[in-house]
C-alpha positions in Angstrom: 12.7 -4.7 -25.7 15.3 -2.0 -25.6 16.6 -3.1 -22.2 19.2 -5.8 -21.7 17.7 -9.3 -21.2 18.7 -11.6 -18.3 19.0 -15.2 -19.3 19.6 -18.1 -16.9 21.4 -21.2 -18.2 20.2 -24.2 -16.1 20.7 -27.9 -16.5 21.7 -31.2 -15.0 25.4 -31.9 -14.5 27.2 -33.2 -17.6 24.7 -31.9 -20.1 27.3 -29.6 -21.8 25.9 -26.5 -20.2 29.3 -24.9 -19.9 30.0 -25.5 -23.5 26.7 -23.8 -24.4 27.7 -20.9 -22.2 31.0 -20.6 -23.9 29.4 -20.7 -27.4 26.9 -18.0 -26.5 29.3 -15.6 -24.7 32.7 -16.2 -26.2 35.3 -14.2 -24.3 32.8 -11.7 -22.9 32.7 -13.5 -19.5 33.5 -12.7 -15.9 33.8 -15.1 -13.0 33.3 -14.3 -9.3 31.5 -15.8 -6.3 28.0 -15.3 -5.0 28.0 -12.9 -2.0 28.9 -14.7 1.2 29.5 -18.1 -0.4 32.1 -19.9 -2.4 29.8 -21.0 -5.2 31.2 -19.8 -8.5 29.2 -17.2 -10.4 29.8 -17.0 -14.2 28.3 -14.3 -16.3 28.7 -13.3 -20.0 27.3 -11.1 -22.6 25.6 -12.5 -25.7 24.8 -10.4 -28.8 21.3 -11.0 -30.1 19.4 -10.1 -33.3 18.1 -6.6 -33.7 21.1 -5.1 -31.8 19.9 -6.5 -28.4 22.2 -7.9 -25.8 21.6 -10.6 -23.2 23.4 -11.2 -19.9 23.9 -15.0 -19.7 24.1 -16.4 -16.1 25.6 -19.9 -16.0 24.0 -21.4 -12.9 25.4 -24.5 -11.0 24.3 -27.9 -12.3 21.2 -29.3 -10.5 19.0 -32.4 -11.0 15.8 -30.8 -9.7 14.5 -27.8 -7.7 14.8 -29.9 -4.5 18.2 -28.6 -3.3 20.6 -30.9 -1.5 23.7 -28.8 -1.8 24.9 -25.2 -1.6 25.3 -25.1 -5.4 21.8 -26.3 -6.1 20.3 -23.9 -3.5 21.7 -21.0 -5.5 19.5 -22.0 -8.5 16.3 -22.2 -6.4 17.0 -18.9 -4.5 17.4 -17.0 -7.7 14.2 -18.5 -9.4 12.1 -17.7 -6.3 13.3 -14.1 -5.9 11.9 -11.7 -8.5 13.6 -8.8 -6.7 17.1 -10.2 -7.4 18.9 -8.2 -10.0 19.9 -11.4 -11.8 16.3 -12.7 -11.9 15.9 -14.2 -15.4 13.5 -12.9 -18.1 13.9 -16.3 -19.8 15.4 -19.6 -18.7 17.3 -21.9 -21.1 17.2 -25.5 -19.8 20.1 -27.5 -21.4 19.3 -31.2 -21.8 21.3 -34.1 -23.1 19.8 -36.0 -26.0 20.5 -39.4 -24.3 19.0 -38.4 -20.9 15.9 -36.4 -21.8 13.7 -38.3 -19.3 15.8 -37.2 -16.3 16.5 -33.7 -17.7 12.8 -33.0 -18.3 12.1 -33.3 -14.5 14.0 -30.1 -13.9 12.5 -28.5 -17.1 8.9 -29.1 -16.0 9.6 -27.7 -12.5 11.1 -24.5 -13.8 8.3 -24.0 -16.4 5.7 -24.4 -13.6 7.2 -21.3 -11.9 5.7 -19.2 -14.7 9.0 -18.2 -16.2 9.4 -18.2 -20.0 11.5 -21.4 -20.6 13.3 -22.7 -23.7 14.4 -26.3 -23.9 17.9 -26.6 -25.7 18.6 -30.3 -26.4 22.4 -30.5 -26.6 24.7 -33.1 -28.3 22.4 -33.3 -31.3 25.3 -34.4 -33.4 25.2 -37.7 -31.5 21.7 -38.6 -32.6 22.6 -40.4 -35.8 25.4 -42.5 -34.0 23.0 -43.3 -31.1 20.1 -44.0 -33.5 17.9 -41.5 -31.7 15.1 -39.6 -33.4 12.9 -36.9 -31.9 9.6 -35.4 -33.2 10.3 -31.8 -32.2 7.0 -30.4 -33.3 4.9 -32.8 -31.1 7.3 -32.4 -28.2 6.9 -28.7 -28.4 3.1 -29.0 -28.3 3.1 -31.4 -25.3 5.5 -29.2 -23.3 4.0 -26.0 -24.6 7.4 -24.4 -25.2 10.0 -23.9 -27.9 12.7 -26.5 -28.5 16.0 -26.2 -30.3 18.5 -28.9 -31.2 22.0 -27.7 -30.6 25.6 -29.1 -30.8 28.4 -27.3 -29.1 30.9 -29.4 -30.9 29.5 -28.6 -34.4 28.4 -25.1 -33.4 24.9 -25.7 -34.8 21.5 -24.5 -33.6 22.9 -21.4 -31.8 21.4 -18.8 -34.2 18.0 -20.4 -33.8 18.5 -20.3 -30.0 19.4 -16.6 -30.1 16.2 -16.0 -32.1 14.2 -17.7 -29.4 15.9 -15.7 -26.6 15.1 -12.5 -28.5 11.4 -13.5 -28.8 11.1 -14.9 -25.3 8.0 -12.8 -24.6 6.0 -15.0 -27.0 6.7 -18.1 -25.0 3.9 -19.9 -23.2 4.2 -19.8 -19.4 1.4 -22.3 -18.9 2.5 -25.0 -16.3 3.1 -28.5 -17.3 1.4 -30.0 -14.2 -1.2 -28.5 -12.0 0.5 -28.3 -8.6 -2.8 -29.1 -6.7 -2.6 -32.6 -8.2 0.2 -33.4 -5.8 -2.1 -33.3 -2.8 -5.5 -31.6 -3.5 -6.5 -31.1 0.1 -3.2 -29.7 1.3 -2.8 -27.4 -1.7 -6.3 -26.1 -1.3 -5.6 -25.2 2.3 -2.3 -23.5 1.2 -4.1 -21.4 -1.4 -6.7 -20.3 1.1 -4.1 -19.5 3.7 -1.9 -17.6 1.2 -4.3 -16.3 -1.5 -1.7 -13.7 -2.8 1.1 -16.3 -3.3 1.8 -18.3 -6.5 1.0 -21.9 -5.5 4.0 -23.8 -6.9 6.5 -21.2 -5.7 4.9 -21.3 -2.3 5.3 -25.1 -2.3 9.0 -24.9 -3.2 9.7 -22.4 -0.4 8.1 -24.8 2.1 9.8 -28.0 1.0 13.2 -26.3 0.4 13.7 -26.0 4.1 13.0 -29.7 4.6 15.8 -30.8 2.1 18.5 -28.3 2.7 18.2 -27.3 6.4 17.9 -23.8 7.8 18.0 -21.1 5.2 18.4 -17.4 5.7 15.1 -16.3 4.1 12.1 -14.4 5.4 9.6 -16.6 7.0 6.0 -16.4 5.9 3.4 -15.1 8.3 1.4 -18.3 8.8 -2.3 -17.9 9.8 -3.1 -19.3 13.2 -5.8 -21.7 11.7 -3.3 -23.2 9.2 -2.0 -26.6 10.1 1.6 -27.2 9.0 2.7 -30.6 7.8 5.5 -32.7 9.4 8.8 -32.9 7.6 8.2 -36.6 7.0 4.9 -35.8 5.3 6.4 -33.0 3.2 9.0 -35.5 2.1 6.3 -37.9 1.1 4.5 -35.2 -0.9 7.8 -34.2 -2.6 8.2 -37.9 -3.7 4.6 -37.9 -5.0 5.4 -34.7 -7.0 8.4 -36.5 -8.6 6.3 -39.5 -9.5 3.6 -37.4 -11.1 6.1 -35.5 -13.2 7.8 -38.7 -14.4 4.4 -40.2 -15.3 3.8 -37.0 -17.4 7.3 -37.2 -18.9 7.1 -40.9 -19.8 3.8 -40.5 -21.6 5.3 -37.6 -23.7 8.5 -39.4 -24.6 6.7 -42.5 -25.7 5.0 -40.4 -28.4 8.0 -38.2 -29.4 11.3 -40.1 -29.0 12.5 -43.3 -30.7 15.7 -45.1 -29.8 16.8 -48.0 -32.1 19.4 -49.7 -29.8 20.1 -52.3 -32.5 21.7 -49.7 -34.8 23.5 -47.7 -32.1 27.3 -47.7 -32.4 28.3 -47.4 -28.7 31.5 -48.7 -27.1 31.0 -46.9 -23.7 30.0 -50.0 -21.8 33.0 -51.9 -23.1 35.4 -49.2 -22.1 33.8 -48.8 -18.7 34.3 -52.5 -17.9 38.1 -51.7 -18.1 38.3 -48.2 -16.6 36.2 -48.8 -13.5 37.3 -52.4 -13.0 37.9 -53.1 -9.3 41.6 -53.9 -10.0 42.6 -52.6 -13.4 40.7 -49.4 -12.8 43.0 -48.3 -10.0 46.1 -49.3 -12.0 45.1 -47.2 -15.0 44.1 -44.3 -12.8 47.4 -44.1 -10.9 49.3 -44.6 -14.1 47.5 -41.6 -15.6 48.2 -39.6 -12.5 51.9 -40.5 -12.6 52.1 -39.3 -16.2 50.2 -36.1 -15.5 52.4 -35.0 -12.6 55.6 -36.1 -14.3 54.5 -33.8 -17.2 53.6 -31.0 -14.7 57.0 -31.1 -13.1 58.9 -31.3 -16.4 56.8 -28.8 -18.3 56.4 -26.2 -15.6 60.0 -26.2 -14.6 61.1 -24.3 -17.8 58.6 -21.4 -17.7 59.0 -21.2 -13.9 62.8 -20.9 -14.2 62.3 -18.4 -17.0 60.0 -16.3 -14.8 62.4 -16.5 -11.8 65.3 -15.4 -13.9 63.4 -12.5 -15.6 62.1 -11.2 -12.3 65.6 -11.4 -10.7 66.9 -9.5 -13.7 64.1 -7.0 -13.4 64.8 -6.5 -9.7 68.6 -6.0 -10.4 67.8 -3.6 -13.3 65.5 -1.6 -11.0 68.3 -1.1 -8.4 70.7 0.2 -11.1 68.1 2.3 -13.1 66.4 4.0 -10.2 68.2 6.3 -7.7 69.2 4.7 -4.5 66.8 4.9 -1.6 64.0 3.2 0.4 61.5 3.5 -2.5 63.8 1.8 -4.9 64.6 -1.0 -2.4 60.8 -1.4 -1.8 60.2 -1.9 -5.5 63.3 -4.1 -6.1 63.2 -6.2 -2.9 59.6 -6.1 -1.9 57.1 -5.5 -4.7 58.9 -7.2 -7.6 59.7 -10.4 -5.6 56.2 -10.4 -4.2 54.8 -10.2 -7.8 57.2 -12.9 -8.8 55.8 -15.1 -5.9 52.4 -14.8 -7.6 53.4 -15.1 -11.3 55.8 -18.1 -10.8 52.8 -20.3 -9.8 51.0 -19.7 -13.0 52.7 -22.5 -15.0 51.8 -25.1 -12.4 48.2 -23.9 -12.1 47.8 -23.7 -15.8 49.2 -27.1 -16.5 47.3 -28.8 -13.7 43.9 -27.3 -14.8 44.8 -28.1 -18.4 45.0 -31.8 -17.5 42.0 -31.7 -15.2 39.9 -30.1 -17.9 40.9 -32.8 -20.3 39.9 -35.5 -17.8 36.6 -33.8 -17.2 35.8 -33.1 -20.8 36.5 -36.6 -21.9 34.1 -38.0 -19.1 36.9 -39.9 -17.4 36.9 -37.8 -14.2 33.5 -39.1 -13.3 34.8 -42.6 -13.5 37.7 -41.7 -11.2 35.3 -40.2 -8.6 33.2 -43.3 -8.7 36.2 -45.6 -8.4 37.7 -43.8 -5.3 34.5 -42.9 -3.4 34.2 -46.1 -1.5 37.8 -45.8 -0.1 37.7 -42.1 0.6 34.3 -42.1 2.3 35.7 -44.1 5.2 37.8 -41.1 6.1 35.1 -38.4 5.8 36.0 -37.5 2.3 34.4 -37.9 -1.1 35.7 -39.6 -4.2 36.1 -36.1 -5.6 38.7 -35.4 -2.9 41.2 -37.6 -4.7 42.2 -35.0 -7.3 43.1 -32.2 -4.8 45.0 -34.6 -2.5 47.1 -36.0 -5.3 47.5 -32.5 -6.9 48.9 -31.3 -3.6 52.2 -33.1 -4.4 52.8 -30.5 -7.0 51.4 -27.4 -5.2 48.7 -27.0 -2.6 47.4 -23.8 -4.3 45.9 -25.3 -7.5 45.0 -28.5 -5.5 42.8 -26.5 -3.1 41.2 -24.7 -6.1 40.4 -28.1 -7.6 38.2 -28.9 -4.6 35.5 -26.7 -5.9 33.7 -29.6 -7.6 32.9 -31.3 -4.3 29.2 -30.6 -3.6 29.2 -31.2 0.1 30.5 -28.2 2.0 31.7 -30.3 4.8 33.7 -32.7 2.6 35.0 -29.7 0.5 36.1 -27.9 3.7 37.9 -31.0 5.1 39.6 -31.5 1.7 40.8 -27.9 1.7 42.0 -28.1 5.3 44.0 -31.3 4.9 45.4 -30.9 1.4 48.4 -28.8 2.6 49.7 -31.8 4.5 50.6 -33.6 1.3 54.2 -33.0 0.4 54.4 -30.2 -2.1 57.4 -29.4 -4.3 58.3 -26.3 -2.2 59.3 -28.6 0.7 61.9 -30.4 -1.5 64.8 -27.9 -1.1 64.4 -28.1 2.7 64.1 -31.9 2.7 67.1 -32.4 0.3 69.5 -30.3 2.4 68.5 -31.6 5.8 68.4 -35.2 4.6 71.9 -34.8 3.1 73.1 -33.4 6.5 71.7 -36.0 8.9 71.0 -39.2 6.9 74.1 -41.2 6.1 74.9 -42.1 2.4 74.2 -45.8 2.8 72.4 -48.3 0.7 70.1 -51.1 1.7 70.7 -54.4 -0.1 73.2 -52.4 -2.3 70.3 -50.9 -4.3 68.1 -48.6 -2.2 69.5 -45.4 -0.9 68.8 -44.6 2.7 68.4 -40.9 1.8 66.0 -41.8 -1.0 63.9 -44.0 1.3 63.8 -41.1 3.9 62.4 -38.8 1.2 59.8 -41.4 0.1 58.8 -41.9 3.8 58.2 -38.1 4.1 55.8 -38.2 1.1 54.0 -41.1 2.6 53.9 -39.4 6.0 52.3 -36.3 4.4 49.6 -38.3 2.6 48.8 -40.5 5.7 48.6 -37.4 7.9 46.1 -35.8 5.4 43.9 -38.9 5.5 44.1 -39.3 9.3 43.3 -35.6 9.8 40.3 -35.9 7.5 39.1 -38.8 9.6 39.4 -36.6 12.8 37.8 -33.5 11.3 34.9 -35.6 10.1 34.3 -36.5 13.7 35.0 -33.0 15.2 33.3 -30.6 12.8 29.6 -30.2 13.6 28.7 -29.0 10.1 25.5 -30.6 8.9 26.3 -32.9 6.0 24.2 -35.1 3.8 26.5 -38.0 3.2 25.3 -39.5 -0.1 26.9 -40.1 -3.4 25.3 -39.6 -6.8 27.6 -39.5 -9.8 26.6 -39.6 -13.4 28.6 -41.5 -16.0 28.7 -39.1 -19.0 29.5 -40.2 -22.5 33.1 -40.4 -23.5 33.9 -37.6 -25.9 36.8 -35.7 -27.4 37.5 -32.5 -25.4 36.7 -29.2 -26.9 39.9 -27.0 -27.1 37.8 -23.9 -26.5 36.4 -25.2 -23.2 39.8 -26.2 -22.0 41.3 -22.8 -22.8 38.5 -21.0 -21.1 38.8 -23.1 -18.0 42.6 -22.7 -17.7 42.3 -18.9 -18.2 39.5 -18.5 -15.7 41.2 -20.6 -13.0 44.5 -18.8 -13.5 42.9 -15.4 -13.3 41.1 -16.4 -10.1 44.4 -17.1 -8.5 46.2 -14.0 -9.8 43.5 -11.5 -8.8 42.2 -13.4 -5.7 45.2 -14.7 -3.8 47.7 -12.4 -5.5 46.6 -9.3 -3.7 47.1 -11.0 -0.3 50.5 -12.4 -1.3 51.7 -9.0 -2.4 50.7 -7.4 0.8 52.4 -10.0 3.0 55.5 -9.9 0.8 55.8 -6.1 1.4 55.4 -6.6 5.2 58.1 -9.2 5.3 60.4 -7.0 3.3 59.9 -4.1 5.7 60.6 -6.4 8.7 63.8 -7.7 7.1 65.0 -4.3 5.7 64.7 -2.1 8.8 65.8 -2.4 12.4 66.8 -0.4 15.5 70.2 0.5 16.9 73.1 -1.6 15.5 71.2 -2.3 12.2 71.8 1.2 11.0 75.5 1.0 11.7 76.0 -2.4 10.2 78.8 -1.4 7.8 80.9 0.3 10.4 80.4 -2.5 13.0 81.2 -5.3 10.6 84.2 -3.5 9.0 85.7 -3.0 12.4 85.1 -6.6 13.5 86.8 -8.2 10.4 89.3 -5.5 9.5 92.2 -8.0 10.0 90.6 -10.7 7.8 91.3 -8.9 4.5 87.9 -10.1 2.9 86.9 -9.3 -0.7 84.2 -6.7 -1.3 81.7 -9.5 -2.2 82.4 -11.4 1.1 82.2 -8.1 3.0 78.8 -7.3 1.5 77.6 -10.8 2.5 78.8 -10.3 6.1 77.0 -7.0 6.2 73.9 -8.5 4.9 74.1 -11.3 7.5 74.6 -8.7 10.3 71.7 -6.6 9.0 69.4 -9.6 8.9 70.4 -10.6 12.5 69.7 -7.1 13.8 66.6 -6.4 11.7 63.1 -6.5 13.1 62.7 -10.0 11.7 66.1 -10.9 13.2 64.9 -9.6 16.6 61.8 -11.7 16.2 64.1 -14.7 15.6 66.0 -14.0 18.8 62.7 -13.5 20.6 61.3 -16.9 19.6 64.7 -18.7 20.3 63.5 -19.9 23.7 60.4 -21.4 22.0 62.3 -23.2 19.2 65.3 -24.3 21.4 63.5 -27.4 22.7 63.2 -28.5 19.1 66.9 -28.4 18.6 66.9 -25.0 16.7 68.7 -21.8 17.3 67.8 -18.2 16.5 69.0 -18.5 13.0 66.6 -21.4 12.3 64.0 -19.2 14.0 64.6 -16.4 11.4 64.4 -19.0 8.6 61.1 -20.3 10.0 59.6 -16.8 10.1 60.8 -15.8 6.6 59.8 -19.1 5.1 56.2 -18.2 5.9 56.3 -16.3 2.5 57.1 -19.7 0.9 58.7 -22.8 2.3 61.6 -22.7 -0.2 62.6 -19.3 1.2 64.1 -21.3 4.1 67.2 -22.2 2.1 67.8 -18.7 0.8 67.4 -17.3 4.4 70.0 -19.8 5.8 72.3 -19.0 2.9 72.3 -15.3 4.0 72.4 -15.8 7.7 75.3 -18.2 7.4 77.2 -15.7 5.3 77.3 -17.8 2.2 78.2 -15.9 -0.9 77.2 -18.7 -3.3 73.7 -20.1 -3.8 74.9 -23.6 -4.4 73.3 -26.1 -2.1 76.6 -27.9 -1.4 78.2 -24.7 0.0 75.1 -24.1 2.2 75.3 -27.7 3.4 79.0 -27.4 4.4 78.4 -24.3 6.4 75.3 -25.8 8.1 77.3 -28.9 8.9 80.0 -26.8 10.5 77.5 -25.0 12.8 78.1 -25.9 16.5 75.5 -25.9 19.2 76.9 -23.3 21.7 75.4 -25.2 24.7 76.3 -28.8 23.9 79.4 -28.2 21.8 78.1 -30.7 19.2 77.0 -30.1 15.6 73.8 -28.1 15.5 72.4 -30.3 12.7 72.7 -33.8 14.0 70.2 -36.7 13.5 67.9 -35.5 16.3 67.6 -31.8 15.2 67.5 -32.8 11.6 64.6 -35.2 12.0 62.9 -32.5 14.2 63.2 -29.9 11.4 62.0 -32.4 8.7 58.9 -33.2 10.8 58.3 -29.6 11.5 58.2 -28.7 7.8 56.2 -31.9 7.0 53.3 -30.5 9.1 53.6 -26.7 9.5 51.6 -24.4 7.3 54.7 -22.4 6.1 53.1 -20.9 3.0 51.2 -17.6 2.8 50.1 -18.4 -0.7 48.2 -21.4 0.5 46.6 -19.5 3.3 45.5 -16.8 0.9 43.9 -19.3 -1.4 42.2 -21.0 1.6 40.7 -17.6 2.5 39.5 -17.1 -1.0 38.0 -20.6 -1.3 36.3 -20.5 2.1 35.3 -16.8 1.9 36.5 -16.3 5.5 39.7 -15.7 7.5 38.4 -18.1 10.2 39.5 -21.3 8.4 43.0 -20.2 7.3 43.8 -18.8 10.7 42.5 -22.0 12.4 44.5 -24.1 9.8 47.7 -22.1 10.4 47.6 -22.4 14.2 46.4 -26.0 14.4 49.0 -27.3 11.8 51.8 -25.2 13.5 50.8 -26.7 16.9 50.9 -30.2 15.5 54.3 -29.5 13.8 55.7 -28.1 17.0 54.6 -31.0 19.2 55.7 -33.6 16.7 59.2 -32.0 16.3 59.5 -31.6 20.1 58.8 -35.2 20.8 61.1 -36.4 18.0 64.0 -34.2 19.2 63.6 -35.1 22.9 63.5 -38.8 22.2 66.4 -38.8 19.7 68.9 -36.3 21.2 
C-alpha cells in the first residue's frame, strides 16, 4: 500500500463526474490530451488516509462499454489494457440518484472486468426533494460492492469515499452477470479457443471493432477451427447482453429504490415546456446569446485595452531602459508584442467560457443542443455546433475550443474548419475603414444607414458561408461518421462556482501554453522579416533625408517617412512587391500586399500596417482614411480605393484565414498541421477567387 494508487473516475454524461473530480483533487490537477488524439485527459492528486496518495484520472463520459465515439473508446482501451501506466487499481463509477437504472448498466459492465469498483451515487442532497429513498445495505449485497452517497454541492460523503479508495483491495471483484449467459454456445467456443483470456474482456475486444470501426490494436491469433460470427450477429448478441443486464438491474432496483412521485417537488417539466418550445425556445435562446455576447464585448474591452496599453508601455520602456541594438529591438518589437498577442485574448476566452460553463452547469446547454440539432443536421453539423459558430462572432479562438464537446469527430472537424468564416471582432477595423471609403453615407427610408446595412450583410455573409461550407465538407470528407443524436436532459441546478472557476482556468491555460508558443514563434519571424532588408534598407535615413531635404519636415514626420521607407525595402516589403502581380487583378497594389502579409499575425494588424506604409504619424482612423482615399492607381489614374477595389478587399477579408492565432489553435485541437494548412490554403483560394470575380465585374 506504500505505492501511489491509480483511480479511474467513470460515469455517464451529466452525472456530476467533473464536480466529484474537482472535490477530490482540488487545485492539484493537470490537463492534456491523450497521445495522438484530441480527447482531453484530466488528472489530479488526491490525499488519502494513512498518508497515501491517489492519482485520479477523469475519463470521458460514456453510457456503456460499447464505444460509439473517440471519447468513449478511450475508456474501453484503458480498461482493457493492464500494461497501460494509467490502468486503474480501483474504478469509481459516478451515478446520478435519479438515473440509477441507466447508470448501473455501465457499472455492471466495468465490475464484470474484474476491477475493484466503487459505486458513488451523486446528488444525494436531491433525494428528499425528489422523494427518493435507497436501501444502501441491500443494494451493496446485490451488487457485491461498496456504495457511498455523495453530494458535490454539499460536500458530503467524500471522506467515506476516500476511505473506500484506501481499502480498495477488500472490494469484491465477483462479476454481476456470468458472461456465458449471453450466448452459451458461442462463449463456450470462445473459452476453448482462447483458454488463457478472461472471457468478458475477450468479448469486449471482439464487439468493440463492430461498433467503432477499425482500431489500432493487436489482433488475436485466431485458431483455424474457430468460426467467427458476422457483424450482424455480434450486434444481436450485444443487444442480448444489454437486455440481460437491464433484467438484472430492474430486479435489484425494485427491491432497493423507492420513488414517491406524489411528494416530489419538481418544476423541470414545466420549465422545459417553455425553454424547448418550437417557437419560444428559439426566441429565448437567441435573446440569451445576444446578452452574453454583448456582455463579452463590453466586459472584455476594458481588460483588453488595459493589457494593450501596458504591453505598449513595456515595449517603450524596454527601448529606453536597455542599450540600443538588435537584441533590444527583438525584445521590444518582436517578443513583447508577440506575448501581448497571446495575453490580450485571455479576457475574451475567460468570459466566453465563464458563460458557457454557467449554461452547462445549469443544464440549459443540453436544451440548446436539442433545440438546434434538427436545423444544423441538414448541413452536416450537430446541435452542439451552434455554440462555436455563434461564439466565432467574438473570436474564433475560444469558439474553436468550444467545439470539444462534439462527440462525432467528423462533425467536430467540420465545425472547427468552418468557424473562422463567421465574422470575428478582429475584422471590424478593416471593415469599418473600407466601408467608410467606398460606401456612400446615404440612408434608406431616412432611417437605415447604407454603411450599417453593408456591415450587417458582411456578418450574414460570414455565417451563411460557414453553413454552406459545412454542407460541402459533409459531402466531401470521407471520414466515417455515425450520424445519430443522443442527448440527455439533466436536471436544472444552480452552478457551482468552484466548477466554473476550474473550467475557466483550465481552458485559458490550454490556450496560453498550447497556441501561445506557436504565436510567439511566428511573431518573431514576422518581426525579423519587417526589421531587416538588403541594400537600400540599411541606408534608409540617408536616402529619405536626401529625398525630402527641401520639405522641412519635423523630426516626428521624418521618422515616420524613414519607417515607411524601411518597411517598403524590408524583406516583408520585398515580398509585398513580389506578390503585387498576384494581387493586382484584385485591385490591390504592393502596399496592400504588405498589409495582407503582415495581417497574417492578426487581421487587425492590417490597419496599423497601412498607417505606417502611408506615412501616417497619427493612429486615428480618420487620418488613415484620408490618406487611403487620396491614393491613386498609377495605371488607371483613378482612386485606388474605389467601389470595386473596396468590395474586393472586403470580400477577401471575409473569407481569408488571416489569423495565425486561429491556425495555431486549429493545430492544437486537431493534433495535426494537416488541417490548419489545408484550411489556410483553401480559404485563401476562396477569398482570392471571390475578390477577383467581384473586382473584375465591378471595375
